N, C-alpha and C positions, 0 to 999 in steps of 0.2 A: 506379421506385421512390418512393413519395411523400417529400418532404422537409417536411411539416407535421407528423409525429411531434415529442412533448416529447422533450426532451434529458434522458437520465439518465446521470450518471456512476455509476461503479461501482467501488469499492475492493474488491479482493479478498484476503484474507487469506492467511498462509503457508499455511495448512492447504489450500488449494487447489493447491499445488504440492509440499507436501512435509509429510507427518504426523511429527510430535513423535517423534523416537526412530528414525526411519525412515533407511535409507542413502541419502547424496544421489547415487543413481544417474539417468541418464538414463530407466530402465526405471521406476523409483518416480515420479519427475518426469511424466513423459508419460501414465503412469495416471491419476495426479491430476488432471492437467490436462483430460484427456479428460471427468473427473467435472464438472468448472468447464465446459468449453466447451460442455455439453449444457444446462445452466442459464443461460447466457448468451446461448446461440443463441437461447432461447424469447423473453429480453427483448426481443430484435431485430425480434421481429413486431410489437411496439407502440411502440416506442422509439428514437431516434436512440442509440446506446450508445456511450460511451466508457469504456474499461476500462483502471484502474491496478490494476499488482500488486505485491506485496512481493516482496524480494530478500535478507531478512536471512542465509538459510543459505548461498544461491547466492554472494554477493558475500564471506561469509566463507570459503567454500570456495577460491574464486579467491584471497584473499590469502593463506592457507595454500599454495596450489601455487606463488604467486609467492615464498614464502619459501623453498620447497623448492628452486626452481631459483636456485643459486648462480654462474650465469654472468653474470647479468644483475641490476640492482639492481630491487627490486619496485615495481611499477605504485602510484601513489597512488589512493586509494580512489574519487575521483570517477572515475577510467577505468576501474578495476573496474567500478564503476557502471554505466558506458557498455556493457560488455562484457555484463554480465547483461542489460539490456534486449533487447540484440540476441539473446541467449540465450534468453531465457523468451519475448520476441515472437514470435519464429519457431517455438517450441514450440507457444505459444497460437494464433498464425494459423493452423497446420495443424489444430489441435483444431476448431477455431471452422468453418473450411471442412468440414471431416467433415459438421456438423451444418446448416451453411448453404452448400453449394456453389454457388449460384447468387449470392451477395453477396459484396460487396468487403471485405478486411479490411487493413488497413495498420498496420505499428508507427511509430512515430516515437522516435528517440533524444532524450531531452528534457534541457535544462537548465533549472534551477531557480535564480533568483536570491535570494540571501541577505545579510542584514546582516554585514559583517566585524566588527562589535562585538556579535555575537548574544552574549548570556551563556552559551550552550550551550557556545562553545568554552574556557570556565571548568570547565566541570563536565559532563564526558561522560556519557551516560545509555542510548544506544541502543544493543541487543545487536546484534551480528553474529556470523555463526558457527555452529558447531555447540556443544551443550552437553559440559560436563565436569563429573566431580566437582571438588571443592574443591581436593585436592591437584594434580590434573594441571592446571587451571586456573592456580594458583599458579605452578607449575613453567614454563609457556608465558608467564606473566606477566613472569617473571624472563629468561627466554631472548631473549623478542621485544620487551618493552619494553612489554606493553599493558597497559591500564588493564581492571580485570574486577571484576563484581558479581554478586551471586547473582541467580537467574533461577528463582524457586520452589527446589524442591530440587536444581536444578544451578548451575553458575556459566557465565558467557560473559564475552566480550570486548565492551565497551563504546566507543563512539565518541561525539563530538560531534553533536548533531541539532539543528541552527539551524533557525527557524521560516522556513517558505518568504514570499518577498515576491511573486513573480510567475512566470508561464510565459513562458519566451523565445520558444518556438515556438508562442505562442498562435494566431497568424494561420496558419499551416499546419495545426493542427488544425481551427481552423474550417472551412479550405477543403474537407479530405478529409469532414469530417462533413456538410457541405451537399452534395457531390457523392456522398452515399449510402455511404460508406465506413462500417464500424465501427472504431473508430480505438484503437488499443493505444498507451498513452503515460504518462508519468511513471512509469515502471517503477522499482520500489523507492523511490519519492519524487522520482526524477529526478535528473541530475547536480548536486550544488550548485557556484554558479558566483557569483564577487563581478564587479561591474561596477565597473571602475577608470576613471573619467572616459572611457567608451568601449570599453575594452580588457576582454573577460569573460575572467577567468582561474577555472580549478577550484580547489576547496578540499578539504582534506582532511576529509570529513565524510559521513555519511549522514541523509538527510531523510525524516521521518517519512512514510510513503507517505497514511496518511490524512488529513494537513493539507495535502499536496500535492494529492490528490485535491480537498479542500474548496476549495482556493485554485482549483484548475481547474475547478470546478463553479460557482464564483462568477462568474469570467473568462467562462465561456460563457454564464453568464445560464440555467444549466440548471433544470429544474422538478424535478428529483430527484436525492436525493445518497444512493446506496445502498452502504453498508458489509455486505459479506458475510464470515462469520468461522464459528466452531462452535458457536455457542450461537444457539439461537431467538429468546431476548429479552434486553433488558437487565435485569437483575435487581438489586433491593436486596438486601443481606446475602447476595450469593450464595454457596451453598455451607454455610449456617446453617440450621437449623430455620427461622427467621424469614424463608427468602428467599420474594420477591415480586418477579414478574414485571411488567414495565412495559410499557402498551400504547399509548396516544394521550397524549402529555403536551405539554407548552409547554416551551420552552428555560428558563423561570424555574422550571417544577416540578421539571425532572429535575435543574439545577443546586443544587438542595437537596439532593442525596445525594453520597454519597463512593463511590468507585468503585476497583478496583486499579489503580494507576498503569502498571504494565507490560503491562496487558492491556485492560481496557475504556474507562479514563478517557480517554486520548486518542480513542478512537472516538467517545465522548459529547462530547466537547470538539469536535471536527471536526465533527459534526454540527450542534450548537450555533453555532459559528462560521458555518457555510452558512445554516442556518434562521435565524438572527439576522440578516443581511444581505442576505436575499432574501426572494421571496416563496414560495420553494421549501419542499419537505419534505424531513427526514433521515430514513433508514431504517437500522435495524441488526437483523440476522437470520440465519437460517442458509442457508449457500451451497446447502443441498439444497432450499432452500424459496423461491428467489428469485421464482420467478411468484405465489406465495401471497402473499409479503410484498407486492409492489407490488397484489396483489388486495385488500389489508387484511384477510387471513386469517392472519396469522402476522407476527411482527415486532414490533419498536419503532418507534413514528413520533414524530418530534421537529418541531413546528411552531412558529413564532415569534410 
């Protein structure tokens, strides 16, 4: 395998693993991962591919299962995050090997360093777990001491989401990538850790996977950073009669607009962070059109 291909970091949204409203069963996740794997395998023909996936529903489910088992105290979120990295990485490796059986695929359980004084710890806003109606969410908040916030027409648990400072396993990721592996890492944004004078300790939080993926792309000096979601383009005035898709834009141009805080805003911000600090290009588009996005036939493309 040639190792002179450009590097692309791909952040796969939660829709690749579980459609909103679907039961969190193994079968449903396997079916969705199969669709994602077909699209990602095509990219590997032209790029060195590094994959970052979401884990919001899965880590929330594990948290609920932990609470249901009362013979042992529940595990902290960073440990549950590591569990989801293993689970989803395992399923994605199987899915990818189906479409590229001759290539090597590896998953790395990844730690992400964060600042202990990050303001996110004072204002949790990262959604995890399943959606509830307001009455059910309030009852669970009282029962378990959760913080909850509205997510569209539903309500969900929220936890702290600090900004990623660096990828602890970056050297291992580079080594595997240079050896011709497709690498799955930073799953769910990675396990948040704080470096206390050389001693690394996990912290109760969940990092936004798009920001972790952007940090990873910068550290790898990737040429491309691709965020795959359920929309074909980034749109101004999304859902309104004045809706307007964006195609090829600069960081300065797209930062003039306002996007939904819980959905497109962090994706745009992550691409802008990557494009403004590198010579690479950020792309946002539909999972089902990954190849078309990279051929400039679909998607929104953000450059510095």
